[in-house]
Structures are given as C-alpha cells and as structure tokens.
N, C-alpha and C positions, 0 to 999 in steps of 0.2 A: 518198154519200157512198161512196167505195170501202171494201171490207170491211177490205183492209190496212189502209188509213189510218186504221180506226177506231180500231184499235189503236195505233196511234202517235199522235194527236194528243193534247197534256196541257193539260187544262184548267187555268188560272189559278188560284191558292191562294185560297181563300174566305177568308182573314184577311190581315192584314199580316206576320204571323211564317212563313208558310206553313208551316203547319200545320194539320191535321185534328184538333178534339179528340173524342176520344169517352170516355163518362162509363159504365164497366164496373162493374156494382152488384158488391160483394165478396161472398163466400160463405163461409160454414165447411164445405161440403161437400167432400168427397175421395172419391178412387176408389185404394184399397187396390193394386187392380192395375195403375192407372197408375205408382204412387211403386213397385212392387216391381219392375215394367219398369223406370225410369228406374235405380233402385239396382243393377238386374242388369248395366245396360249402362254406367254412370257412365264404365267406365275406356276406351271405345271411344275411338280419335282422332277419330273425323270424326263429325260430327250431322249430318244431312238433313233439311233444310225442304223443302216442297213447296208449291207453287200448291195448292190445292185447290177452285179454281173450279169451275162446274160445266158448263165450255163444256167444247168438243174440247180445246185447249191444256191447260186443268185437269187435263183427267182422263187426257190425255198424260204430264204430269208428275207426278201423282198415282200412277200406274203405273209410270213411270219409276225413281221415289223406292222403291217397294215393289219392285222387283226388285233394284235397286241393293244395298238392304239387308237382304233377305230372301234374296236367292239370291245373285247375283255376288261381294258383299264384305259378307259376315254377320261376321267377325271384324274388320273395320276400321272399319264405319258401324252409325250408329244412328239409326232414325226417328224423326221429333220427330213428334210429334202437336202440330200448330202452333194448336188451338182452346186447348188445356190449356196449352201454353207462353205464347199471348199473354196468355189473360183469368186469369191465378193464378200467383203465384211459390213453383212447387212444384217437383217433380222435371225436369217439362220443359222448364221454364225453365233451369234448371240446367245441363240435359244442353247446350245450346246455349251459357249463358254459359262451361261452364267446358271445352269442347272444344276441341281445338289446331287444328283447322280445322273452318269452316264451310260446307256447301254449301248454296245456294237452289237448288231447280230451280222456276223461273218460266216460266208459262205465256205471257206476252208483256209487253212495257214497263211495266206499272202494277206489277209487281214486289210484290203485296199480302205473301207471304211475307216477303220482308226487310223492306220497309217496318213490316209490323206487328210484327217482331221488332224493330227499331232504335227502336221506338217504347217499347219496355220495356227493351232493354237498349241504354243509350246510345252505345257504343263500337264496335257489332256492326258489321264488316264480311266478311260473306260473298264468298266467290267465287261468283258467280252464272252460271248455265245457261239459258239460253233453250230451250225447246223447240221454238217456234216457227222457230227458225235451227238446230236440231241434228239435225232429221230432215227427209226430203221429203213434204209432204203438201199437198194443194190448199189454199192459203192463205186462199180465200173459204170455205171452211167454219168454222163458228162451235157448231153444237150437237152434241152428244156423239153425236144419232142421225144425222147427216151421215157419218159414216163406218163403215163396218163394225167392228165389234168386233175381227176378227182383224188389220184394219191399223191401229186404233188398239195393239193389244196388240206388233205388228211394230214402230210409231215406237217407243213407249214402252222396246222391248228395245233400240232404236238409240241413243237416250239415254243409257240406263244402261250400255251399254256404253263411249259414249265418256267417261262421269267416271270409270268404272274405270280406263279407260288412263291416268287424272291421278294416282291414288292412290299 
C-alpha cells in the first residue's frame, strides 16, 4: 500500500451506530497545576487542540500548537492538554467548551484530537488544520526519526504561521 494512501483509507465503523465505544475509568485524582493553568487562561478567545500522535505528522502538529500558543499568539490562544480534556470533565475540557473559537491541528485525516473531543462535547465543531497539507515534506515519511529535528521544527513553524494568519 502506498504510504500516502495509508492515511486516507477509512475503516468502516465496527458497530451500526458508527461509533467507537471507549470505557474510561473515572478518577478522583486531579492536578492542581493543570487546574490553575486552565483558570489563568480561561479568558483567551482561542483554544488549540493538537494531534498528539507519535508519528511525524503528530510531532509536527504538537510542535506547531506549542509554537502558536507559547510564542506567536500567546495573548490570544491557549494550548489544551488533550488527554486531560478528553478523560475528565475539568478545566482543560472547559477551555475547549467555553472558547469562542477552537482550532484542532491534526496530523492526518484520522483527526484524533477532533474526534476525541467530539466524543465528550457533542456540539464541538473545531476549525481543523491538517499539518500534512500545511507544510512541505516527504509524504512517504512516517516516523519522527525519519526527518531531521530542524526540519520538523521548520515545518511546525510554517504550520503555526499559517494559523496565526487566520487569527
């Protein structure tokens, strides 16, 4: 199979309703640092979620979100912890739920960040930016170790700059 096609083939849903069902064990644990962060950034108008995949596209997405939120648009954007927002209804999920605008920087058409959060926020309709379509790199590469780190950073910065232009 062509590596590019590998990211574009959709597997049919495993059930008639078209949903994956995930059971996530509830926890009483919390992170005060995370909650303080969410409270400090709650007024920012744009929440940014990112693919957190271990592949090259996920790494570009993750770095692009960090450059966007922590460097290029610090005053307008807040970087969301996808794991925290998806697995527990606390401050991170509130950042997404209450933002005037939600941007999902996705590595590929599987759209893990978007689909995960739509599983816990029914009416969520983020603006989706695909890193694999927003910067130039060899699309046959998959692993993070298949591209030099400076090239990954350059691609991530290119994606982040394109998002900043829309703010």
